[in-house]
N, C-alpha and C positions, 0 to 999 in steps of 0.2 A: 397419348399413347404408346405403350412401348413396342421397338420394332426391330424384329430380329429376324437375322437373314440367317440360314443354313445351305453352305455349300462346298466343295472341295476349294483344296488350297489352288491349283491350277484357273478357277475361276473367282478368284479374289479381288486381282487387278482389274477384270470385267466389271466384276460387280461394284468394287467404291467406286473405280470413274463412274458407274451411271447413275450412283446414289449421291455424288459430290454435287450432282444437278437440283437435287430437290429437298427441302427443309422438310422440317414435323408438319407443317401445315399443308405441305402439298398431298401430303399421304391422305387415305381413308381407306378404314378396313369396315368393311362392307361384312355382314352377319345377316347371310340368305336362308332362309324359311327351305328346309329338304321336303318337307311335305309339296306336293302340285296342289295349287289353287282352285284345280277344277277336274271335275272326275271324268275319268275315262272313257267316253262310251265308243265301243264300236261294236259294231254288229258280227254275230256267229261265223259265217260267212269270210268276212273279213279278217275276224280273228284266226279261223283256219289257214287262212293264205299267207299270214302270215308266219305263223309255226311252220306253215309248207317252205317257204322262203327262209326261215330262219336255217332250218334242217339240210336245205340244199346246198350244199357246199360247195358244188361245179360254179355256184354263183358267189357274187359277191357281194358282202351283205355290210352299209357301212352305216353309223350313229353320227349325225350330224350335231355339234355343240355352238350355238352361240349365246351373244350377250349385247347387250344396248344399255349405254348411260346416259342419263338426262342430266342437262347442264342447264345452266341460267343462264341467258341470251346477254342479258344485261351487263354479265360483269366481263364482257370482251370477246367468247368465242364466236367461231362461224360457222359452226352447226349447232343446234339444240340435240341433235342426237350422234352418240357417237356407239358404231357397232363392226362387229366380225364375227367370224365363226370359224370354225374346224371339223373336218371332216375326217374321221377314224373308220378303217375297216375292223371288222371286230373277226378275233380267232375262232377256230374250231371250237373250243372247248366255253367259251363264253355264248356263243349263241346256241350251244346244246342246253345249253345251262337256263337260257333265256329263253326258250322255247318249250322247256320243261315247267318252270316256274309258269306264265302262261296257259300251262294246260291242265293247269289245278294241282298236281302235283304238290306235296310237301317238301319245299325251297324257301327259307327266307331272304336268304342275300345273293345278288349277283354281285359281281368284283369289277369292274371295267379299268380297266389298268392302262395308265398314261394317257388323259383322255382330258382332265380338268386343267386348263390354265390356271394358275393361283394369282398370278402377278399379271396386271394389266396397265398400258399405258394408254391413258385419255388424254389426246393432245388438242387443240384447235379447231381443228377439222371433224369430221365425220369417220374416221377410221380408227379405233382403238382396236392397235395392236399387242397382241402377249408379250412379254418380261425375259427374250431369252437368256438375257445377261445373268438372271438369279433363279434360272433352274437347279437344281439338283441332280449332277451328271447328266444336265439338258437334259432332263424327263420331264413330262407333264407329273400331277399329281393322279393317283389313284380314289375312285370314288365306286360304291355301292346303290346299285339298284332293286328296287323291290317292290314289288304289286300288293299293293295291300288290298282284301277283299272283306267287305262289312254287306253284313244279310240281316234282313230289319224286314217290318211287314211292309215298307215303302217297296221293297225289291232288294237287288242287288247292285251294289257301288263299287266303286275298285278305282283309285286313283294311285300313282307312281310317288315311291318316296327314294330321294337321291342323300347320300351322306358322305362325307369329304372324311377320305385315311388318313390320320399322320397330320392332323390340327393342328395349329402351333398354340391355337387358345384350346382347349381341355375342354369341351362342351358334352355331356352329356345327351342333349335332345338331334336328334338329325338334322344337321344343318350344311353347310357351303362360306368357306373363309374367299374372300377375296379383296386381295392388295389393288388399290387403284391410286394409280401416279397420274398426278395433272399437271400437264405443264403450265408453266407459267405465261401469260397472256398481257396483252399491252391493254394501256385502258381504252376504252370505247372512244374517247375523245381522240385518240392517235390513231384508232383503227385502219382510216384510210391510207397512214402513213404505214404502217406495219403491213399492209397489204402485199406492198409493191418491194419488199424485201429491203436490205440493206443501202439497194444501187437508188434506189426512190428514195428513201430518207434521204442520201446526201445530196441526193440532184433537188431533193423540195427544199433542202437547207441553202445550196448555193443558191436557188432562185428568189428564193427570198431576198437573202445580204443583196443580190443580183439591184434585185426593183429597189432598195430601199436604197442602195449608194446611187445608181442611174436619174432615183427622183430628187434624189440631193445635190448632184450637179448639174440637171437640166437646166437648162436658161441663166448659165451663170457666165456665158459667153457675152450676156447681151447685158448686164449686171458688175461685171469686174469693171470695167471702166472709170464705173461711177462709184465704186465702194471702196476700190484699193487705189486710189489719188495719194502720190508720195507727199504733196505737200498743200494744205487748204486754205492758207493762210490767207489769201488773195479775195477765195470766192467767200469765205466768210465775212471779210471787212464788206465785200459787195454786198453781201444778204444785211448785215449791220447798218450799212447806208439806205437801203430799203424804206428796212425797219424807220430808220429816222425822219427822213422825208415823208415817212407816211404819217408819224405824231405831230410833223410841223404842216401838215397840210399842203406839200409843194407835189401836187399832185403830177402835173405833167414831167417834172426831175423823177416824179418815182416809173414813171411808166417809163423813162427812159433807162433807165437804172435796170427796171425789169426784162427789158428788151435787149438789153447787154447781157442779161444774166441767161436770159432763152438761148440766146446768139452762142453761149458758152457750151451750153449742152446741146446741142444742134451741129457742134462742127469739134469733132475731135481733134484737130491738126491744134485751132488754139486753143482748148482744153488741156491739151498735152504741155503748152509753149504755158500756159498761168499756175499749174502744177509741178513745177519742175521743183527740185528740191534747190534751196540756197545754195551758192558757191561764194568762197570766200572772195 
């Protein structure tokens, strides 16, 4: 998928700095159908009241644009749905044109200026914010809105149609283009560490290493006097004598020698004397 961004030179540095954090696989182009999925059902009194509200310029009339992005939770995202919305006030000219279109008078399309966020950032949490670094002159995109009426034997059916102006990929059908930048997330197996940030990861590594070091050296004070003897020749000779007298059947002598060996291991002072380094 080829990806192009158009913006003035002054925004080039901020835009490039933002794009450096994303690869081709992190960017998704969504082609949204411009025709509404459902019919617009409104009662005549409510329709008339809405037209009056559009033409009452003393009160503000706003339009709310919302979006939702669904992700796969098994890939490491914190929330399955990421959403957000923008609220815009309509100028008098646009309100008058929409009221005229709703009244049934011939008017094909009405342009809503700077209301459509073309680039959306989808982080791992539930908030999908527009990307202002990639906007042209810090302005949203323009879209057109039209109310289509179909008269048949079943009755009158109406639905809204949206179309984006200045699409990067020119299509003849009414549609909306949306670029979605997905943040990289840690694997689900490491999600419990990533949730606590860099300090949590650092503390976890320190605690794990400390646990292994503590287990390695625990109890070493009780075994060091037996495993780090400087000279064991005399003890080895005593063990050899015990083996020989056992082979010859002199059990009483074996018992005496074994008692002597047990006494050595029970008396650290005697063991130190027996295992001193030989001197000239």
